[in-house]
N, C-alpha and C positions, 0 to 999 in steps of 0.2 A: 543620039543619046536617049535612053529610056526616060519617059516621063515618070514622075514620082508622086504617089498617092499616100495619104494617111487616112486610115479607116478606124474610127472609134467603135467600140462594141464589136470588134473584129473576130472574136473567138467563137461566135455561134450565130445562128439565124441569118438575118438579112446581112449583117456586117460581114460574116464569113462568106456568104454567097457572093457578095459584091467584090470582096477582096480576091477571091479565086477568079472571078470573071475578069477583073482588071488585070490581074497577073497573066492570065492566059492571053489577054489582048496585048501584052508586051509592056505593061507598066511595072515599075519597081514599087512594091507595096509594103507599107509599114502598118501593122495591125496593133491596136492598143485596146486594153481592157483590164479588168481587175484580176483575171485568172490567167496566170502565165502559162499553165499547162494547156489550156484551151487555145491560147494564142500560138503556142509552139506547134500544136496539132494543125492549125490552119497553115502556118508557114511551111510545115513539112510537105504540104500538098502543092506548093508553088513550083512552077517551072524554073523560075529564076528570081533574083532580086528581091529577097524578103527579109523583114526584120520584125521581131515581136518585142514590144515594150510594155511591161505591166504598168498600168496607169489608172489612177482614180481621177476621172475628168473633173471632179469637183474641187481638186487640189491644184492651186495655181502653180506651185513648185513642180509637181509631177507633170503637169501639162507642158510647162516650159521645157522641162527635161526631155519630154517626148519629141518635141520639134527640134531641139538641139541635137538629139541623137539622129533624127532623120536627116538633117542637113550635114552632120558629120559623116554619115554613112553614104549619102547619095548626092549631096551637094546643093539641093534645092527642094522646094515644095511646090508642086504644080496643082495638086488637088487635095482638098479635105472633104471627106464624106463624114459629116457630123451626125453619127448614127446612134451613139450610146443613149440609152433611155430606160426608165423603169416605170412600172405602174404602181398604183396604190390599191388597197382593198376597196371593192365595190360596195360601199356602205353609204347611207345618208350622211350628209356633211356633218351633222351634229354628233355622229358616232365615230368620225374619223379622228384618230390621234394626231395632234399637231406635229409630233415628231415625224409621222409618216408624210405629212405635207412638206415639211422642211427638207426631208431627205429626197423626195421626188423633185422638188424645185432645185435643190443643189445639183442633181445629176442632169435633169432635162433642160433646165434653163441656164443656171450658172455654168454647168459643164459645157453646154453648147457655146456660150459666150466666151469662156476661157479658151476653148479650142479655136474658135473663129478668130479671137484676138491674137493668139500666137501665130496662126497661119497667116493672117493679114500682115503681121509684122514682118515675117520672112518674105512673103510675096511682094510686099512693097519695096523691100530693100535689095532683093536679089537681082541678078543681071543674067538674062533679060528679065525685066520686071513683069509681075502679074501672076495670075493663077485663077483657080476656080474653087468656090466653096459650095457644096451641095448639102443642104440641111435635110435630114429625114424628119419631116413633120408627121402628119398622120391625118386620116380623114377626120379625126377628132379636132383638128385645127379649124375645121369648117362647121361640123355638127357634132354635138356631144352624144355619148351614150348615157343611160341612166346611171346615177351615182358615180360620176367620173369627174367631179369638179377639179381635183388637183391635176389630173392628166390633161383634161381639156384646157384648163388655164395655162398649163405649161406649153402646150402645143400652139395655142394662140400667141403666146409670147415668142415662140420660135418663128412664127410667121412674121411678126413685127421685126425680129432680128434679121430675117432674110431680106425684107424690103429695105431696111436701113443699110445693111451691108451692100446690097445691090447699088444703092445710091452712093454710099461713101467710097466704094471701090472703083467707080468709073474713072477717076483721074489717074488711077494706078494700074489699070488693066486687070482689075480683079472683078470677076463676075461672081454673082451669088444667086442661086436658085434653090427651090424646095421641091421635094417629091413627097406626096401624101399617098400612103400605101394602105390599101384595104387588106382583107383577110388573105394571108399567104401561107403556103404549106411549109411551116417550120414546126419544130416540137411545140413551141409556145403558141404559135398562131393556130395550129390545128386544134389544140386543146381548147383555146378560147372560142373558136368558131363552132365547136361541137356543142357548146352549151351557152350561146351568146345571149346576154340579157337584152331584152327589147324595151321599147319606150313604155309599154303598158305593164311592165313588171314581169311578164312571162319570159321564158327562155326558149330558144329554138336553135337548131343547127343551121349555120349559114354557109353559102358557097365559098370555096377557096379557089385561089389561082396558084399556079406553079411559080417557083422561085425565078425561073428564067424570065418571066414577064417583068420582074423587078430589076434583075441584073441587066437585061437588055435596055430598059429605060434609063438606068443610071449610066450605062456605057454611052448611050446616045448623048445624054446631057454632058458627060465628061469629055466626050470627043468633039464637041462643037468648036469651031474656030473662035479666036478671041473676040471677034466682032459680033458674035451671036450668043444669046443666053435664053434658056428656058427659066423664066421666073417662077412658074408654078406648074406642076404636073400632078394629076391624080391618076393612079393606076389601081384598078380593083377588079374583082370578078364581076362579069357582066350582070349576073343576077343577084349580087349582094344587095340586101335591103338598106341602101344608104340614101339614094335620092328619094325624097319623100319621108325620110325617117322622122318620127316625132308624132 
C-alpha cells in the first residue's frame, strides 16, 4: 500500500518540488495551499495518487478539513511536510506594521502548530499507529538576517515545536524532525539570493543550490524506518555566507 504524505505550501517552490519527488518515489501525495490553481498544476504532474485541497493553514477548520479529506481519500497519514510559510518586509523593527507580524506568526507558527496537531491526531489513532512530521525551518532558525525579527522569531518557534513533538510523539511511534534550508533555486529563492541583505547593511549575490539537494534530503528523512529520526538537518550551498554570519 502506498504511503501517504501531506505537503503544505505545495503549489510552488520547495513544497511543489518535494511533492513531485515524493510522488515519483511512490507516495500518494496531498498538496495544500491557498491557491487552488497552483495546487492543481502540481497534482497534474503526478504519476499517481494525488489530491489538491485549498487550505489556509492559519484556519483551524480548514486544516482539520484538509486532514479529513486526506484520510477519506487515502485511509491514513504517514507524513506531514510542514512547509507553508511567508516572510515580512525587511525593515527595522520599529518600522514594521504589527499586522505584518501577526500575519506572519499566524502562518509560520500557528499554521505549523495546527497542521502538526491535526497530523498527530490521525497518526496517534490510526492502525498501524505512527507517522512522521518534517518541519521546514530555515537557517534563520539558527542565525538571523538583518531586519528579520518576525521571520527569525517564527523559525525559532518552529524549532521548539519540532523538539517538543519529537518528545511527545515517542510513545505513539510519531517521529518529528526539521530541515533548515539555505538559498535554493526557486523563483522566490533566486530573487532573494540575487540581492541578499548582509549583516553590515550592504547587499550581495549569494550562491544557490539546486532543488534536488532539498528533495533528496527530505526523501531521506521521510524514508527512514520508524526506529530512526533526523532531528535536525541543514542543507545549503557550500559557499553560502552562513557560517560566520554577523
